DRENKE-672486 format. One record per residue (C-alpha): x, y negated, z; residue number from 1; residue in one letter. Coordinates in pm, 1 decimal, always signed. Layout:
BEGIN
SITE	xx	yy	zz	num	residuo
SITE	X	Y	Z	NUM	a
...
This chain:
BEGIN
SITE	xx	yy	zz	num	residuo
SITE	+10787.5	-9371.2	+8693.8	1	m
SITE	+11016.8	-9343.9	+9032.1	2	p
SITE	+11054.1	-9002.1	+9143.3	3	d
SITE	+10858.2	-9011.0	+9452.3	4	p
SITE	+11049.8	-8984.3	+9811.6	5	r
SITE	+11019.8	-8764.7	+10025.2	6	s
SITE	+10921.9	-8986.5	+10275.5	7	s
SITE	+10572.0	-9004.4	+10025.2	8	v
SITE	+10502.7	-8665.3	+10036.5	9	r
SITE	+10556.8	-8627.9	+10457.3	10	r
SITE	+10267.4	-8915.7	+10457.3	11	r
SITE	+10195.0	-8859.8	+10807.5	12	r
SITE	+10438.1	-9035.6	+11052.6	13	p
SITE	+10346.2	-8841.0	+11360.1	14	w
SITE	+10434.1	-8516.6	+11270.5	15	a
SITE	+10785.5	-8626.4	+11200.3	16	l
SITE	+10920.7	-8721.6	+11543.9	17	a
SITE	+10796.5	-8785.6	+11918.2	18	p
SITE	+11074.0	-9042.1	+11904.0	19	s
SITE	+10925.6	-9238.2	+11613.9	20	w
SITE	+10592.3	-9291.9	+11828.2	21	l
SITE	+10793.3	-9413.0	+12110.5	22	a
SITE	+10931.8	-9714.2	+11898.4	23	a
SITE	+10560.5	-9786.1	+11731.6	24	v
SITE	+10333.1	-9741.3	+12079.7	25	f
SITE	+10543.2	-9909.0	+12370.0	26	a
SITE	+10528.6	-9761.3	+12664.1	27	g
SITE	+10438.6	-9400.1	+12565.1	28	c
SITE	+10846.6	-9272.5	+12535.2	29	a
SITE	+10737.7	-9092.8	+12862.1	30	d
SITE	+10430.8	-8921.7	+12773.3	31	e
SITE	+10542.8	-8721.8	+12480.6	32	v
SITE	+10567.6	-8373.4	+12500.2	33	q
SITE	+10500.8	-8376.2	+12868.1	34	s
SITE	+10359.9	-8026.9	+13056.3	35	p
SITE	+10035.7	-8034.1	+13086.6	36	g
SITE	+9698.4	-8110.6	+12882.8	37	p
SITE	+9735.8	-8468.3	+12867.2	38	p
SITE	+9531.3	-8498.1	+12548.5	39	y
SITE	+9212.4	-8386.7	+12764.2	40	a
SITE	+9203.9	-8740.0	+12868.8	41	t
SITE	+9220.1	-8886.5	+12459.7	42	l
SITE	+8879.5	-9058.7	+12471.2	43	a
SITE	+8876.3	-8952.2	+12056.1	44	v
SITE	+8895.2	-8606.5	+12187.8	45	l
SITE	+8559.0	-8631.1	+12394.7	46	s
SITE	+8321.2	-8278.4	+12400.7	47	g
SITE	+8686.3	-8112.6	+12261.0	48	c
SITE	+8937.1	-8128.4	+12532.9	49	e
SITE	+8906.6	-7764.6	+12610.5	50	a
SITE	+9043.1	-7689.3	+12267.1	51	e
SITE	+9403.4	-7560.0	+12166.9	52	r
SITE	+9627.5	-7842.9	+12023.9	53	y
SITE	+10009.1	-7699.0	+11983.2	54	e
SITE	+10193.8	-7612.1	+11694.9	55	i
SITE	+10202.7	-7305.6	+11556.6	56	c
SITE	+10248.5	-7100.0	+11221.1	57	d
SITE	+9943.9	-7160.2	+10917.2	58	p
SITE	+10026.2	-6858.2	+10796.6	59	l
SITE	+9947.9	-6652.7	+11107.6	60	d
SITE	+9553.0	-6590.8	+11105.1	61	a
SITE	+9495.6	-6635.4	+11451.2	62	q
SITE	+9684.5	-6991.3	+11424.6	63	c
SITE	+9465.8	-7070.8	+11130.7	64	r
SITE	+9138.4	-6989.3	+11344.9	65	a
SITE	+9234.4	-7178.0	+11674.1	66	e
SITE	+9329.7	-7480.8	+11471.7	67	v
SITE	+8995.2	-7450.2	+11257.0	68	f
SITE	+8810.6	-7392.6	+11603.0	69	s
SITE	+8957.4	-7776.0	+11713.0	70	t
SITE	+8869.8	-7916.7	+11364.3	71	v
SITE	+8529.9	-7798.9	+11395.7	72	k
SITE	+8445.3	-7923.4	+11748.9	73	c
SITE	+8600.0	-8235.4	+11623.1	74	l
SITE	+8373.5	-8256.3	+11327.8	75	r
SITE	+8111.6	-8148.3	+11530.3	76	q
SITE	+8016.5	-7821.8	+11312.9	77	m
SITE	+8079.0	-7553.6	+11489.6	78	p
SITE	+7899.3	-7287.3	+11199.3	79	d
SITE	+8198.7	-7399.6	+10973.3	80	g
SITE	+8300.0	-7145.1	+10732.6	81	t
SITE	+8695.2	-7079.3	+10806.8	82	l
SITE	+8874.5	-7093.6	+10436.9	83	p
SITE	+9117.1	-6858.6	+10281.2	84	a
SITE	+9485.9	-6971.9	+10243.7	85	l
SITE	+9735.1	-6922.2	+9957.0	86	r
SITE	+10081.2	-7000.6	+9907.9	87	v
SITE	+10250.3	-7137.7	+9636.3	88	i
SITE	+10556.2	-7328.9	+9478.2	89	t
SITE	+10576.1	-7650.8	+9345.5	90	q
SITE	+10669.8	-7509.8	+9010.9	91	a
SITE	+10351.0	-7305.3	+9024.2	92	e
SITE	+10143.2	-7606.5	+9145.1	93	r
SITE	+10333.8	-7830.1	+8859.4	94	r
SITE	+10190.1	-7549.6	+8612.0	95	a
SITE	+9868.1	-7577.2	+8750.1	96	e
SITE	+9808.8	-7919.1	+8678.9	97	l
SITE	+9992.1	-7903.5	+8323.0	98	s
SITE	+9688.1	-7682.9	+8221.5	99	r
SITE	+9461.0	-7885.9	+8415.3	100	d
SITE	+9538.1	-8198.1	+8236.4	101	l
SITE	+9583.4	-8102.4	+7887.5	102	v
SITE	+9455.8	-8382.1	+7631.1	103	q
SITE	+9348.6	-8357.4	+7280.3	104	d
SITE	+9469.7	-8617.4	+7067.2	105	p
SITE	+9191.7	-8853.6	+7093.7	106	d
SITE	+9227.4	-8858.2	+7444.4	107	e
SITE	+9614.2	-8867.9	+7417.3	108	a
SITE	+9600.5	-9206.7	+7228.3	109	a
SITE	+9316.3	-9328.7	+7486.9	110	q
SITE	+9516.5	-9302.1	+7727.3	111	t
SITE	+9819.9	-9479.1	+7585.8	112	d
SITE	+9620.3	-9754.8	+7411.0	113	a
SITE	+9503.0	-9803.6	+7820.5	114	v
SITE	+9799.0	-9759.7	+7932.4	115	e
SITE	+9987.5	-9987.4	+7674.6	116	r
SITE	+9689.6	-10254.6	+7784.8	117	a
SITE	+9782.0	-10196.3	+8156.1	118	l
SITE	+10181.4	-10298.7	+8058.6	119	l
SITE	+10068.1	-10602.7	+7904.7	120	l
SITE	+9917.9	-10687.8	+8269.2	121	l
SITE	+10242.6	-10561.6	+8463.2	122	a
SITE	+10040.6	-10282.7	+8596.1	123	l
SITE	+10206.8	-9983.2	+8445.7	124	a
SITE	+10510.6	-9868.1	+8287.3	125	q
SITE	+10539.6	-9697.7	+7989.8	126	p
SITE	+10436.5	-9314.8	+8037.0	127	g
SITE	+10315.6	-9369.2	+8398.5	128	d
SITE	+9973.4	-9253.1	+8303.1	129	l
SITE	+10067.7	-8932.3	+8054.0	130	t
SITE	+10009.8	-8593.8	+8166.6	131	p
SITE	+10324.6	-8493.7	+8229.2	132	a
SITE	+10362.9	-8802.2	+8511.3	133	s
SITE	+10051.1	-8705.7	+8622.3	134	v
SITE	+10162.1	-8359.1	+8705.2	135	a
SITE	+10493.9	-8473.1	+8830.9	136	d
SITE	+10313.3	-8709.6	+9079.1	137	l
SITE	+10118.0	-8451.6	+9289.4	138	f
SITE	+10343.7	-8165.5	+9212.7	139	a
SITE	+10634.6	-8331.7	+9399.9	140	e
SITE	+10406.5	-8528.8	+9664.6	141	t
SITE	+10156.0	-8303.8	+9769.5	142	v
SITE	+10179.4	-8051.4	+10069.4	143	p
SITE	+9891.6	-7861.1	+10031.0	144	a
SITE	+9541.7	-7930.4	+9885.5	145	y
SITE	+9135.1	-7778.0	+9931.8	146	y
SITE	+8982.1	-7651.8	+9618.9	147	s
SITE	+8620.4	-7720.4	+9611.4	148	p
SITE	+8579.1	-7467.2	+9325.8	149	d
SITE	+8776.3	-7182.9	+9470.9	150	s
SITE	+8701.6	-7274.1	+9870.3	151	g
SITE	+9055.0	-7240.3	+9966.2	152	a
SITE	+9345.5	-7403.5	+10109.8	153	i
SITE	+9673.0	-7405.0	+9916.0	154	t
SITE	+9982.9	-7444.9	+10088.2	155	l
SITE	+10294.7	-7577.5	+9841.1	156	v
SITE	+10638.3	-7448.8	+9922.0	157	e
SITE	+10886.8	-7761.2	+9845.5	158	s
SITE	+11185.7	-7691.4	+9673.8	159	e
SITE	+11378.6	-7935.7	+9883.3	160	k
SITE	+11289.3	-7909.1	+10223.5	161	e
SITE	+11248.6	-7633.3	+10462.4	162	s
SITE	+10922.4	-7591.9	+10639.3	163	r
SITE	+10833.3	-7775.9	+10967.5	164	d
SITE	+10621.9	-7604.6	+11180.9	165	p
SITE	+10476.2	-7923.3	+11347.2	166	g
SITE	+10399.3	-8089.6	+10975.7	167	q
SITE	+10240.0	-7809.8	+10878.8	168	l
SITE	+9986.3	-7778.9	+11161.0	169	t
SITE	+9900.6	-8125.8	+11152.5	170	l
SITE	+9856.5	-8038.3	+10736.9	171	t
SITE	+9637.1	-7760.2	+10799.9	172	l
SITE	+9418.4	-7919.8	+11004.9	173	a
SITE	+9392.8	-8200.3	+10750.8	174	h
SITE	+9257.1	-7944.6	+10500.4	175	e
SITE	+9047.1	-7789.5	+10731.0	176	l
SITE	+8833.3	-8096.8	+10732.3	177	a
SITE	+8848.8	-8102.9	+10378.9	178	h
SITE	+8690.4	-7756.5	+10364.8	179	a
SITE	+8422.0	-7857.4	+10631.9	180	l
SITE	+8342.1	-8175.0	+10443.1	181	q
SITE	+8256.1	-7937.3	+10122.4	182	d
SITE	+8081.5	-7745.8	+10308.6	183	q
SITE	+7868.5	-8014.0	+10464.8	184	d
SITE	+7802.3	-8261.4	+10126.3	185	v
SITE	+7977.2	-8047.7	+9835.1	186	g
SITE	+8252.8	-8292.0	+9731.3	187	l
SITE	+8222.7	-8181.2	+9363.2	188	a
SITE	+7970.4	-8368.3	+9360.4	189	g
SITE	+8114.0	-8667.5	+9534.8	190	v
SITE	+8382.8	-8719.0	+9246.8	191	y
SITE	+8215.2	-8572.0	+8948.5	192	r
SITE	+7933.6	-8870.9	+9041.8	193	n
SITE	+8199.9	-9128.4	+9037.1	194	t
SITE	+8170.4	-9418.7	+8741.4	195	t
SITE	+8470.1	-9634.6	+8743.6	196	s
SITE	+8833.9	-9643.1	+8871.4	197	f
SITE	+8708.4	-9847.8	+9154.6	198	d
SITE	+8447.8	-9616.1	+9227.9	199	d
SITE	+8643.1	-9328.3	+9249.3	200	y
SITE	+8931.3	-9492.6	+9459.9	201	l
SITE	+8660.3	-9550.3	+9758.5	202	a
SITE	+8494.5	-9212.7	+9717.8	203	s
SITE	+8850.7	-9051.8	+9737.5	204	i
SITE	+8913.9	-9299.6	+10050.2	205	s
SITE	+8660.5	-9166.6	+10299.9	206	l
SITE	+8698.1	-8823.4	+10182.0	207	v
SITE	+9108.2	-8815.5	+10252.6	208	e
SITE	+9064.9	-9108.9	+10509.3	209	g
SITE	+8823.3	-8883.1	+10732.4	210	e
SITE	+9080.1	-8578.6	+10690.8	211	a
SITE	+9350.1	-8816.3	+10800.8	212	e
SITE	+9165.1	-8980.4	+11097.5	213	m
SITE	+9097.1	-8628.9	+11184.2	214	l
SITE	+9442.3	-8523.7	+11185.3	215	e
SITE	+9581.1	-8820.3	+11379.8	216	g
SITE	+9347.2	-8727.6	+11680.4	217	f
SITE	+9460.7	-8374.0	+11643.1	218	f
SITE	+9852.0	-8529.2	+11648.6	219	a
SITE	+9823.2	-8799.3	+11964.6	220	a
SITE	+9704.7	-8457.2	+12146.7	221	a
SITE	+10014.7	-8256.8	+11975.7	222	l
SITE	+10251.8	-8495.3	+12115.2	223	w
SITE	+10102.7	-8583.8	+12466.3	224	g
SITE	+9912.3	-8887.9	+12428.9	225	f
SITE	+9733.8	-8949.7	+12783.9	226	r
SITE	+9542.2	-9251.9	+12620.6	227	e
SITE	+9427.8	-9321.5	+12295.2	228	d
SITE	+9648.4	-9497.5	+12081.3	229	p
SITE	+9674.1	-9760.9	+11814.8	230	d
SITE	+9496.1	-9539.5	+11517.9	231	f
SITE	+9467.8	-9854.7	+11319.9	232	r
SITE	+9840.7	-9906.9	+11315.5	233	l
SITE	+9924.7	-9575.0	+11306.2	234	r
SITE	+9738.7	-9534.0	+10979.3	235	h
SITE	+9865.9	-9849.9	+10778.8	236	t
SITE	+10223.9	-9858.8	+10934.8	237	s
SITE	+10406.8	-9687.3	+10629.8	238	w
SITE	+10239.1	-9842.9	+10400.9	239	l
SITE	+10527.1	-10101.5	+10281.3	240	e
SITE	+10781.3	-9753.2	+10238.4	241	d
SITE	+10517.5	-9586.4	+10043.3	242	a
SITE	+10454.8	-9909.5	+9806.8	243	e
SITE	+10835.6	-9954.7	+9798.6	244	a
SITE	+10902.8	-9582.5	+9668.0	245	n
SITE	+10639.3	-9668.8	+9372.1	246	f
SITE	+10828.2	-9967.1	+9284.5	247	e
SITE	+10631.5	-10119.1	+8954.7	248	d
SITE	+10453.3	-9786.2	+8864.9	249	s
SITE	+10122.2	-9820.2	+8781.0	250	s
SITE	+9893.7	-9825.3	+9096.5	251	p
SITE	+9615.5	-9712.0	+8886.3	252	l
SITE	+9819.0	-9361.1	+8919.4	253	l
SITE	+10005.5	-9400.3	+9246.0	254	v
SITE	+9755.4	-9539.8	+9501.8	255	s
SITE	+9593.5	-9288.4	+9547.0	256	q
SITE	+9881.2	-9129.8	+9668.8	257	r
SITE	+9853.2	-9365.8	+9978.1	258	y
SITE	+9551.2	-9599.1	+9959.2	259	f
SITE	+9320.0	-9337.6	+10086.1	260	p
SITE	+9542.9	-9227.0	+10407.5	261	y
SITE	+9595.2	-9578.1	+10529.1	262	s
SITE	+9296.3	-9803.1	+10388.4	263	y
SITE	+9038.3	-9555.6	+10409.8	264	g
SITE	+9141.5	-9378.4	+10720.5	265	a
SITE	+9131.9	-9727.5	+10889.7	266	r
SITE	+8793.7	-9799.3	+10733.5	267	f
SITE	+8707.3	-9446.9	+10876.7	268	v
SITE	+8826.1	-9505.3	+11193.4	269	y
SITE	+8626.4	-9840.2	+11253.0	270	n
SITE	+8309.1	-9629.2	+11131.8	271	v
SITE	+8386.2	-9341.0	+11410.5	272	f
SITE	+8445.7	-9634.7	+11691.1	273	v
SITE	+8122.3	-9771.7	+11583.6	274	e
SITE	+7944.7	-9466.2	+11531.4	275	g
SITE	+8126.1	-9183.9	+11644.2	276	g
SITE	+8159.4	-8864.2	+11411.1	277	m
SITE	+7762.4	-8873.4	+11318.8	278	a
SITE	+7818.2	-9172.0	+11153.1	279	a
SITE	+8143.3	-9058.6	+10949.3	280	v
SITE	+7950.4	-8751.0	+10868.5	281	r
SITE	+7682.0	-8979.8	+10731.4	282	a
SITE	+7982.5	-9204.5	+10527.5	283	r
SITE	+7993.2	-8927.7	+10305.9	284	l
SITE	+7673.5	-8973.3	+10144.6	285	a
SITE	+7670.1	-9362.3	+10174.1	286	d
SITE	+7988.2	-9451.0	+10034.7	287	i
SITE	+8076.5	-9767.8	+9879.6	288	p
SITE	+8118.7	-9844.6	+9495.3	289	k
SITE	+8410.1	-10036.2	+9548.8	290	s
SITE	+8746.8	-10046.8	+9767.7	291	v
SITE	+8605.5	-10366.2	+9910.4	292	l
SITE	+8458.2	-10321.3	+10248.2	293	p
SITE	+8764.7	-10095.0	+10287.8	294	i
SITE	+9019.1	-10326.8	+10230.8	295	l
SITE	+8812.8	-10563.9	+10433.6	296	l
SITE	+8724.4	-10374.6	+10754.3	297	s
SITE	+9037.2	-10419.5	+10953.1	298	v
SITE	+8933.9	-10403.4	+11329.8	299	e
SITE	+8556.7	-10336.8	+11227.4	300	h
SITE	+8331.7	-10248.8	+10951.1	301	v
SITE	+8269.7	-10554.3	+10735.4	302	e
SITE	+8030.0	-10475.3	+10391.4	303	e
SITE	+8048.1	-10777.6	+10192.7	304	p
SITE	+7796.1	-10721.1	+9852.4	305	p
SITE	+7949.7	-10578.0	+9538.9	306	i
SITE	+7786.0	-10675.4	+9244.9	307	e
SITE	+7843.7	-10517.2	+8877.7	308	s
SITE	+7896.1	-10598.5	+8564.5	309	l
SITE	+7862.3	-10268.1	+8389.9	310	a
SITE	+7519.6	-10316.2	+8231.4	311	e
SITE	+7625.3	-10633.8	+7998.1	312	r
SITE	+7780.2	-10671.6	+7648.1	313	s
SITE	+8140.6	-10660.8	+7607.2	314	a
SITE	+8222.5	-10926.5	+7327.6	315	p
SITE	+8219.2	-10821.8	+6965.6	316	l
SITE	+8514.4	-10636.9	+6810.2	317	a
SITE	+8732.7	-10772.1	+6599.4	318	l
SITE	+8723.6	-10648.7	+6234.6	319	d
SITE	+8918.5	-10326.3	+6233.9	320	g
SITE	+8926.0	-10260.5	+6599.6	321	f
SITE	+8690.2	-10085.7	+6880.1	322	e
SITE	+8553.7	-10059.3	+7203.7	323	l
SITE	+8741.8	-9767.0	+7341.9	324	l
SITE	+8662.4	-9766.9	+7674.6	325	q
SITE	+8537.4	-9943.6	+7996.2	326	t
SITE	+8624.4	-9958.4	+8349.4	327	d
SITE	+8609.6	-10164.3	+8688.5	328	t
SITE	+8959.9	-10180.0	+8827.3	329	l
SITE	+8853.4	-10293.9	+9167.6	330	g
SITE	+8999.5	-10596.5	+9402.5	331	p
SITE	+9318.7	-10327.6	+9475.7	332	w
SITE	+9422.4	-10341.8	+9133.9	333	i
SITE	+9352.3	-10708.3	+9127.3	334	l
SITE	+9602.0	-10743.2	+9447.3	335	s
SITE	+9843.7	-10571.7	+9250.4	336	k
SITE	+9849.9	-10790.4	+8998.2	337	f
SITE	+9803.3	-11064.5	+9180.2	338	l
SITE	+10117.6	-10950.3	+9343.3	339	e
SITE	+10337.0	-10867.5	+9075.0	340	r
SITE	+10307.5	-11182.4	+8911.0	341	g
SITE	+10100.1	-11450.0	+9042.8	342	l
SITE	+10212.1	-11443.7	+9462.1	343	v
SITE	+10126.2	-11860.8	+9423.8	344	p
SITE	+9757.1	-11793.0	+9392.2	345	a
SITE	+9717.8	-11661.3	+9737.2	346	g
SITE	+9642.1	-11286.2	+9675.3	347	p
SITE	+9490.7	-11190.6	+9994.7	348	a
SITE	+9205.2	-11509.3	+9956.3	349	e
SITE	+9149.1	-11420.6	+9536.5	350	l
SITE	+9114.9	-11050.2	+9643.2	351	v
SITE	+8830.0	-11106.4	+9934.9	352	a
SITE	+8635.3	-11344.5	+9750.0	353	a
SITE	+8616.1	-11058.7	+9451.3	354	w
SITE	+8291.2	-10974.0	+9371.2	355	r
SITE	+8272.7	-10715.8	+9016.9	356	a
SITE	+8491.2	-10644.3	+8738.7	357	d
SITE	+8481.9	-10506.8	+8400.5	358	r
SITE	+8844.5	-10439.7	+8180.1	359	f
SITE	+8778.0	-10339.3	+7810.3	360	l
SITE	+9012.2	-10181.4	+7624.6	361	v
SITE	+9009.4	-10196.6	+7263.1	362	y
SITE	+9226.5	-10041.4	+6925.4	363	a
SITE	+9266.3	-10082.8	+6606.4	364	s
SITE	+9334.9	-9794.6	+6325.4	365	p
SITE	+9652.6	-9935.2	+6296.2	366	a
SITE	+9759.8	-9905.9	+6665.0	367	g
SITE	+9709.6	-10206.8	+6788.4	368	s
SITE	+9598.5	-10297.9	+7153.3	369	v
SITE	+9376.0	-10554.4	+7270.8	370	a
SITE	+9226.0	-10563.4	+7639.6	371	a
SITE	+8964.0	-10805.9	+7801.9	372	v
SITE	+8939.2	-10863.6	+8146.9	373	w
SITE	+8598.7	-11044.9	+8347.2	374	t
SITE	+8656.6	-11104.6	+8715.8	375	l
SITE	+8336.6	-11214.3	+8906.5	376	r
SITE	+8449.0	-11360.4	+9257.8	377	f
SITE	+8258.0	-11506.5	+9551.7	378	e
SITE	+8210.8	-11852.9	+9450.1	379	d
SITE	+8345.3	-12073.5	+9124.5	380	a
SITE	+8638.6	-12227.4	+9345.9	381	a
SITE	+8801.0	-11880.1	+9329.3	382	a
SITE	+8774.6	-11836.7	+8960.2	383	a
SITE	+8923.3	-12147.9	+8920.0	384	e
SITE	+9207.2	-12116.9	+9197.2	385	r
SITE	+9242.9	-11813.4	+8961.2	386	l
SITE	+9258.4	-11960.1	+8664.5	387	l
SITE	+9516.4	-12257.2	+8743.4	388	g
SITE	+9777.9	-11969.7	+8833.7	389	a
SITE	+9749.6	-11820.2	+8562.6	390	l
SITE	+9789.5	-12136.1	+8349.8	391	d
SITE	+9564.1	-12040.4	+8088.1	392	g
SITE	+9710.3	-11709.4	+8030.3	393	g
SITE	+10056.9	-11873.4	+7949.2	394	r
SITE	+10194.5	-11781.3	+8320.4	395	a
SITE	+10195.0	-11405.0	+8237.6	396	m
SITE	+10516.6	-11307.0	+8184.6	397	a
SITE	+10461.4	-10947.5	+8011.9	398	p
SITE	+10207.2	-11089.6	+7801.6	399	a
SITE	+10390.1	-11424.2	+7704.2	400	s
SITE	+10232.7	-11562.7	+7438.8	401	g
SITE	+9941.5	-11338.1	+7404.2	402	r
SITE	+9730.1	-11387.2	+7643.7	403	a
SITE	+9455.0	-11651.5	+7758.2	404	f
SITE	+9166.3	-11737.4	+8001.1	405	a
SITE	+8881.7	-11925.9	+8105.2	406	s
SITE	+8636.4	-11965.7	+8341.4	407	v
SITE	+8253.3	-11991.2	+8354.7	408	s
SITE	+8073.6	-12065.5	+8652.7	409	d
SITE	+8212.5	-11818.8	+8913.4	410	r
SITE	+8375.9	-11563.3	+8616.1	411	e
SITE	+8759.2	-11600.4	+8503.3	412	l
SITE	+8773.3	-11362.7	+8189.4	413	t
SITE	+9202.6	-11291.6	+8058.6	414	l
SITE	+9196.5	-11156.2	+7785.0	415	g
SITE	+9577.2	-10981.9	+7632.5	416	v
SITE	+9663.2	-10891.1	+7299.0	417	v
SITE	+9966.3	-10686.3	+7135.5	418	e
SITE	+9953.8	-10900.9	+6805.8	419	d
SITE	+9931.1	-11255.1	+6894.8	420	n
SITE	+9838.5	-11315.7	+6560.8	421	l
SITE	+9506.6	-11190.3	+6646.8	422	t
SITE	+9492.3	-11420.2	+7008.6	423	l
SITE	+9290.8	-11696.2	+6845.8	424	d
SITE	+8997.3	-11457.0	+6699.0	425	a
SITE	+8998.0	-11208.7	+7063.8	426	w
SITE	+8937.4	-11578.6	+7229.7	427	s
SITE	+8677.6	-11712.2	+7035.6	428	a
SITE	+8500.1	-11365.2	+7051.5	429	t
SITE	+8535.0	-11371.4	+7419.7	430	t
SITE	+8378.7	-11711.9	+7415.2	431	a
SITE	+8103.1	-11598.4	+7213.5	432	e
SITE	+8031.9	-11345.9	+7466.3	433	a
SITE	+8046.4	-11549.0	+7792.0	434	q
SITE	+7794.2	-11832.8	+7628.8	435	r
SITE	+7531.6	-11528.6	+7554.2	436	v
SITE	+7598.4	-11406.4	+7909.3	437	w
SITE	+7597.8	-11748.6	+8049.3	438	r
SITE	+7235.3	-11902.6	+7836.0	439	e
SITE	+7038.2	-11579.2	+7776.0	440	a
SITE	+7153.8	-11328.1	+7980.9	441	p
SITE	+6826.4	-11150.5	+8020.7	442	a
SITE	+6796.7	-11162.7	+7601.4	443	a
SITE	+7157.6	-11047.4	+7536.3	444	a
SITE	+7279.0	-10764.5	+7329.2	445	r
SITE	+7283.5	-10457.4	+7466.0	446	a
SITE	+7580.8	-10299.8	+7531.7	447	p
SITE	+7840.8	-10126.2	+7293.9	448	v
SITE	+7885.5	-9796.1	+7389.6	449	a
SITE	+8262.6	-9726.8	+7402.9	450	p
SITE	+8394.8	-9460.7	+7204.1	451	r
SITE	+8491.6	-9295.3	+7566.8	452	f
SITE	+8237.6	-9354.2	+7825.6	453	s
SITE	+8458.0	-9221.9	+8105.5	454	r
SITE	+8824.8	-9312.5	+8130.9	455	g
SITE	+9125.5	-9254.1	+8378.2	456	l
SITE	+8843.2	-9205.2	+8631.7	457	s
SITE	+8746.0	-8865.4	+8524.3	458	a
SITE	+9071.4	-8751.0	+8419.9	459	q
SITE	+9163.3	-8809.3	+8793.7	460	l
SITE	+8812.5	-8700.0	+8933.4	461	a
SITE	+8939.2	-8352.0	+8802.2	462	r
SITE	+9263.6	-8401.8	+9031.7	463	l
SITE	+9058.3	-8460.3	+9308.6	464	a
SITE	+8915.9	-8127.3	+9285.7	465	l
SITE	+9198.1	-8002.9	+9436.0	466	r
SITE	+9228.8	-8247.7	+9725.5	467	l
SITE	+9530.7	-8311.4	+9901.6	468	p
C-alpha cells in the first residue's frame, strides 16, 4: 500500500487557507477574514450566532470549553459533558493500533485468503489488509480521535508537520461532535451491530459525516462567510485527490479514510437541509444498511430499496475446501471493481442499479482460494449488461483464465479461483446453487455457516471505536 500523503491526513480543506476558498467559491474573496462577526448571517448557524468561532489552542482549557459550547449549540445538546483530552505521538498511536489488531493464526489465515480473493478482482494489493498496513494507514492519516471506551479525545502529534492552529481548532470541533454523538446514542453499539462491510461503511459515513458537516459550519464562520457556501461541493471537492493518493490499494481499507467525510457528509447535509439537526440526530438511530442511499443522495435524500442475500444458502464447497467468510461488499466496492477493470460497463448506471450482493471466500488446506460474488440488480437488463462487459469472466485481467460469470434473472454471479484446474467444478457447483435459488428458494437448504461469522468489518469496527 502506498504511503498516505499529508493532503489526506488534512482532509478538511477549509482549515488550510482562505485563498483556496476564494478559488472554490467565486465572489467570496473579499469576505474572507473580514472584521466583525459576519458568521452571524449564516443560515446554518441559526440560533448559535452568539457563539465563538475563532482559532484557539485546543490544549488550553478555555479554548476547549468555548469550542465545546459552540458545538453543543450546533448539535442542540446544551447539557453535553466536556470530554477529557490527551496528546500522543504517531509512534504511540501506531503502537496502540498494533495492540488492537493482533491476530491469532486462524484470523491471519482468513485475512490472507480474503486478500488473495480480492486481489483476483483487482480490489487489493498484497499486504493491504495485514495489521501492519492497517496500523500504518491510521497512524499516518488520523490527526485526532475520540474513543467511546474512554470518553476522551486524543490529539496525535505529527512526526512530519508542525501544528496548524486553525486546523487543530476545527479538528477539536470535529472530535467534540463525536463526544456528543456518543453521549446521545452510544457509538460503540452502532459499530458493534454492523454485520457486513457495506453496513459498516454506511454506519461510519453517518457518524463521520455529521461531525464533518458540523466542522464545516464552524469553518465557514471561522473564515468569515456572510452567506451559506456550497457545502455539498465542500464535502466532495477533494475526492479525486484522495483517490489518487491511494492508487490501487484495497478500497475495503482505504475508503473509510475518505468516503465517510465526503459522500457521508453530503448525505448528512441533505438530511439537515430537509429536517434540521433534529433529523440528523434521529438518523443515528436509523442508519441505512448500505451506502447506496449515501451515494445516490446528491442534491437531496434518496433512499432506494435495499435487499439482502444474507440468508441464502452458499454454493457447496468442493472437496477439500471450506467456506471461510461471507460478506456484503456493497455498491461502493462494486464501483471500484468496475472502474479498475471494466470502465466500458458504465459504472454509474450499474452502481445505481445495485440492490444486494453476497461475497463468499473458500479455502483449501493446501492453501488454494476461491471466491463467489453474487450481485443482485434492480432489473435483469443491468445483470446482462455486466455479464456482457465481463465476457463470461474472460475480460478480468487479474484472473484471466480463472474466472466465470453467469446470470439468473436479475442476479449475476462471478467466480474467481487461484487454481484454474478447479474452474469448471466451481462453475458447476455455483450453477447448481443458482438452480436451487431460482426454482425452490423457500425450500432451499439452510445456509452453511462460515468458519468466521464476521470478517473484515469486525476488525474495522474495533478501529471505529477510536473515531477519527
